[in-house]
Every structure is written in C-alpha cells, then in structure tokens.
N, C-alpha and C positions, 0 to 999 in steps of 0.2 A: 137444622142446617145440614146440608149434604157434606159428606167427606170430600176433602180436596184431593184430587188425584194428580194435578199438575200435568206437565207435558211429558215427563220422563216416567215410564212404567218399569224401569229397571229390569229385573229378571222376567217380569210378566210380558215384556216386549218380545221375548223369545217363544211365546206360545204361538203355535201354528207354523205354517210353511215347512211342514215335515216332508221328508223326501218320499218320492214314489219310485220304488226300485224294481227293476225287472227280475223275475224269478225264472231262472233257466234250468234248475235242477229238481225242483219240486215235482213236476210232471214232465220228465224229459221227452216223452213222446207226444206231448200236446201239440196240436196244429193251430193253436191260437196263442196270442200274446198275453202273458200273465204278469201282473204287477202287484206289489204290496205297498200300501200306505202305512208307513212306520210311525204310528202315533206314540210309540214308546219313547220317541226322541223329543217329545214335549218336556219342558223343564221339570214338571211334576211327575213325569213318567207315564202319562196316559192321555187318551183322547178327552178325558173329563176336564182337563185344564181349560179347554175351549169354552164349554158352557159355564164352568165355574166363574171365569173372568167375565164373560158376557152378561151373566145374570147379575153379578155384583155391580158391575159398572152401570148397567141399566137402572138398577135400583138406586145407586148413588146419584145419578143424573136426575132422577125423579124425586129426590129428597126423601126416599123411603129408608135410607140408611144414614145415620149420623155418627158422630165420633163415639157415642156411648151405646150404640146399638149392638146387641148380641146376635150373632148369626148362629142359627140352630138348624142342623140338617141331619137327615137319616142317610146312611151310606154303608155299602158293603166294603168300601175301601177307597176306590179311585176318585170318586166325586169328593169324598171327604178330604182326601189329600190335595186335590186341586183347590178346594175352598180354603184349606189350612194354609197353603202357600200364599194365596191371594190375600187372605185375612192378615197373615203375618206382615206382608208388604204394606198393606193399608193401615195397619195398627188396630185391627178390629178383634174383639174377643169372639172366639168360635167354639161352640160345643157340638161335637159330632156324636151322634147316636149310632152305635154299631151293634152287632149281635154275636152270638156264640160261635158262628162260623167265620167271623172276620179273622184273617190271618194275623198272627202276632207281629209279623213284619210291618203290616199296614198300621196296626195300633202304635207300634214304635215310631213310625214315620210321622203319624199324626201328632204324637207327643213331642217329637223333635221340633216340629214347626210351632209348638206352643198351644196346640188345640187341647181342649178339655174333652175327655172321652167318657161317654156314658154307655155302658154295655148292657144290652137286653139279653137275658139268658134263657127265657122261656117264650115259646111262641104264643101268639094270640089265642085265647081259649076258644073263641068261636070259629075261627078259620084254620087254626093249626099252623099259621104262617108267621115267620119271624118278622117279615116286612111290616105287617099290620101292627105287630107289637112295637116295632121301632117308631112307626108313625104316631102311635098313641103316646109314646114317651116324648116325642117332639112336641105334641100338643100340650102335654103336661108341663114341659119345660117352658113353653111360651107363656103359659098362665103365670108361672113364677117370675118371668122376665117380661114385663109389659112392653119395654122398649126392645123388641126383638124382631128379627126378620128371618123368615123361613124361605130359602131358595126354592124348595119344593120341585126338585128336578123332574118328578113324574108328571107335573102339570104346567110348569112355568113355560110360556111360549118362547122365552129367550133360550131355552135349551135347544130345540130344533133350529132356531134362528142362527145360533152359533155355527151350526154345520152347513146351513144354507149359505151363509156369508163367507165361510172359510173352507171347511173340509172339502165339500163337493166342488166349490169354485177352484180350489187348488188342483184337484184331480182333473177337472175338465181343462184347465189351462195347460197342464202338463201333457195332455193327450190331444190337444187341439180340438177339444169338444167331442171327441169320439170315444165315449165310454159305453161299451155294449153291454157289459155285465158288471154289477157291483154286488159283492157278497158282504153282508153286514150282520154282526151279532146283535141280538136284541136284549134290552133290559128296560130302560126308560122309554125306548123307541124314539129318542130324540135324534140320534144319528140317522136312522132310516127316514124319519119324517123330514128332517132338514135337507138331506141329500135328494130325496124324492121331490121336494118342493123346488129345489134349484133345477133339477133335470126337467121337470114339467114346464116350469116357467121359461126355460130357454129352449124348449122344443126338442130336447134330446130324447132319443129312443132307448135310453138305458133301461135294461131289465134288472130290477132289484130283487135280490135273493135275501130273505130274512132268515137268519140262523138262530133257532131258539132251543132252549134246553128241554129235554123230555121231562115232563112234570111241571113245567112253567105254565102259568095261567094266561099267557098272551095269546097264543094261537090254539089253545086246547083247554078243556076243563078237566082233563085227566091229571090226577095228582100223583106225584112220585117224589121220592127224596132226592134232593140235589145238593151237591157238595162244592161245586165250582162257583165261587162268588163272581158277581158281575155279569152273569149270563142268565137270561130268563128273569121272571118276576113272579111274585106271589099274588099279584093283582094285574088287571089289564090297565096300563097307563092311559091317561087322557090323550097322550100323543099318538096312540095307536090308531091307525087308519088302514084297514086291509086293502083299500082300493089303490094304495100307493105301492103295494108289494106285488110282484109278478109270481114269485114262488116263495114258499117257506119250507124249512126243513128242520126236523128235530134231531138233536144229537144227544148222546149219553155222556156221562162223566168220563167213561172209558174212551169214547171217541175223542174227547178233548185231550186226554193224556197222550194218546197215540198221535194225534195231530200236532201237538206241541213238540213232542220228541222227534217226530219226522221233520218238522220245520227246522229245528236246530241241527239235526244230523245232515240234512240235505242242503240247507241254505245258510247255515250258521246264524240264523235269526233266533235269538233267545226271547221268546214271547210268552205271554200269559195264557190262561185257560180259555178265554173266549177266542183268542187267535187260533188255538188248536181246534176249536169248534168250527171256525170258518174253513180251515184246511180240510177237516173231515167232510164238511158239506160239499166243498168243491170236488173232492174225490168221488162222492156219490153222484153228483149232478154234472160232472164234466161233459157228458155226452150231449147236454143241452147247449153247450157253447159251440157255435159254428166255427169252422176253419177261418182263420184270419181275423177273428174278433179280438177286441181289447177287453180283457177281464181283469178286474181290480178286486183285491182282498183288502178290507180295512182291518188292520191288526191293532187292537186297542191299547195294549199295555205291555209291560216288561215281565220277563220270566222270574226275576229275583223275588217277586212277591208270591211266587208259587213253589218255592224251594221245599216247603214243608208238605206240599200236596202233590201237584202234578209231577214234579221232578223228584219226589221222594219215593224210592222203591219200597220202603216200609209202609208208607201210606197207601200205595197202590196195592200191595199184597193184602193189606188189612181189609180193603174194600172189594177187591176183585179176585183175590186168590193168586196163586202162583201162575204167572203168564210166561209165554215163550219169549216175550220181549220185556226186559227190565233194564237194559243198558242204554247207552247214548246212541246206539245205532240199531236199526232193524232193516230187514231186507224188503226189496220191492218184488212184486211178482214178475213173471217172465215177460208180461206185456209192458212193463215199465210203470204200471199204475200202482198206486198205494194199496196195500192190503187193507181191506175194510174190516173194521171191528165187527164182531158178530153181535 
C-alpha cells in the first residue's frame, strides 16, 4: 500500500519558487545582465530538496514505498538532508550513507531530522573513490532491509525531471523565456540534464556551462584529490549527456574558496562550495557572454554547511598555505574583474 500524502504537504510545499536575483556588484563592469537562482532558500537549504521530493512522491504514487519501507541513499550532504526532511514529514525511516569528507554540520542536520547515519571511512579498494564505497554500503543495507527503496540520485530519471518541471521553468518564466547562458555545477548531472531538457523542448537557445571539479570523473579521467562536497563525482552518472552541454570548465578547491568569499563580500550572498565554483567559472569565461545577454548562475546551497572548510581560515591554510587573502574581503583588479586563482 502506498503512503498517503494527502492534499497538504506542509513544509514541503515551500520547496521551489526560489528567487532569481540580479547581481550588480559581482562583475561591476559586465555589459550583460547577471542573475543568481538562490536555491539556498529551499526549506532544506539546497537545490536537492527538489529531486528528493519528486523522487519520493513518484515512488509513493507507484506503490514502491509503503508505510514500512526504509529509504536508503548515499549522499555527501544535501540530497541526504532533502530526503531526511521529506522522510520525516511522511513518517518514513531513512538511512543516509555518508563518507569521511561529509561536513559535521550536515551529519548533525541529518540526525536532527531523525535520519540514521552510516559513515564510510575508507574508499573503494578498486577505484580509490569514496562514492563507490558508499554505493556498496547502500547495496549491503538493502540486502539487510528487503522492504527498502533506493532513490539512487545518480540514475533515477525523476532527478532531472524535478529540474525540468521546476528549476528551469522558474528561471525561464522570470526572464520571459530569454535565458542566454546558464552556469550549473555538476555532481549527479540531474540539474544540468533537467534544465537542458526544458530548454531544448521549448526551443530556447540557452548555452549551458557545466562547472566541474578538477579530479572529478564526469568530464575527465584525470584523478585528483577533492575536498569540496557536492561538486564533481567519482563516477560518470547515468544522467550525463555531453550533447546537452555547450561548455564545461574545471575548477579547483581553491577556486571554490575564492569564489565563495567574493560572492559574500560583493553581493552579501553566503553560499556553499559549488556556488563558489560557479562564480569562478563565470570569471574565467565571462568573455564568452555577449553584451546584453541574460546570464544565470545556479547557486545550490547555503554557506553555513562550509564553515569548517571554505570559510575556515585554518582549513584553507592547512591545504593551500598562507594566502594573501584570508579575510572576508579581497580586492578586484583594476579592470573590475575578479582576480583569478593561479
């Protein structure tokens, strides 16, 4: 028997319809219009609220989730929190598999929602990736819980569908259908796939820029250590379709740090690591954007979840050494463009 959702979704009814705000100070000399989609204002704090709810409701409607079904998912943080919020509201048991790099704030939030947390401490011995180790733990847990459901954000078509139906539709409505450039961080590739599907189906000429982490396996086979959760992936997700992307750009962890701190210093937007990645990519690729164009940055989550990493001077010094910028502000070049990280 499917879980009864009723007509009132309570706090879950607040998911989506996030604001699209103009950015006037980030690139003050830009001759194009720049906007940010503030996904941090979803009730669970990130863009992952959208697919979490869409995946669960679709499975409920199909009878794949009943009152006693255990939801089991692998997450670096945001998807787990989105699922924990929805599972708490629907009264479902949820087990979230995280890894050693998951921020303690995220683990605390998961537990506050009542989620059970399983932490993987060692990477997969064959690939050296934590993601594969998390997925193996999910499969082991499913064997222990026969009545279980795996949302599988890396392959479930309801992940991109959520962004097709809501995220890109909201951006297009706000700009009367004229979205010339869209900068999106990659991980499961659900946001990119969904936004691109909407744009192509509606005949939009949107050029989509995928922002990936250096060392991620999505757009490259080159392996490198990554510390910013929620950006890049240790495997190529099933949602990946390079034909839907016009440009891709790799950023480093240090790029993310600089981008985040510049965003809060210039625009008073306190956002997470993948938002900093998008800002860094825009700085590098801004010459691609023609005068008068509408350019949108999708900013996935909140900065509070990165206080021990991106916004911690001690963490930055430990990984990158003593930098000229470790405060809340740093200077722009004489041209008004952001100083690029080396």
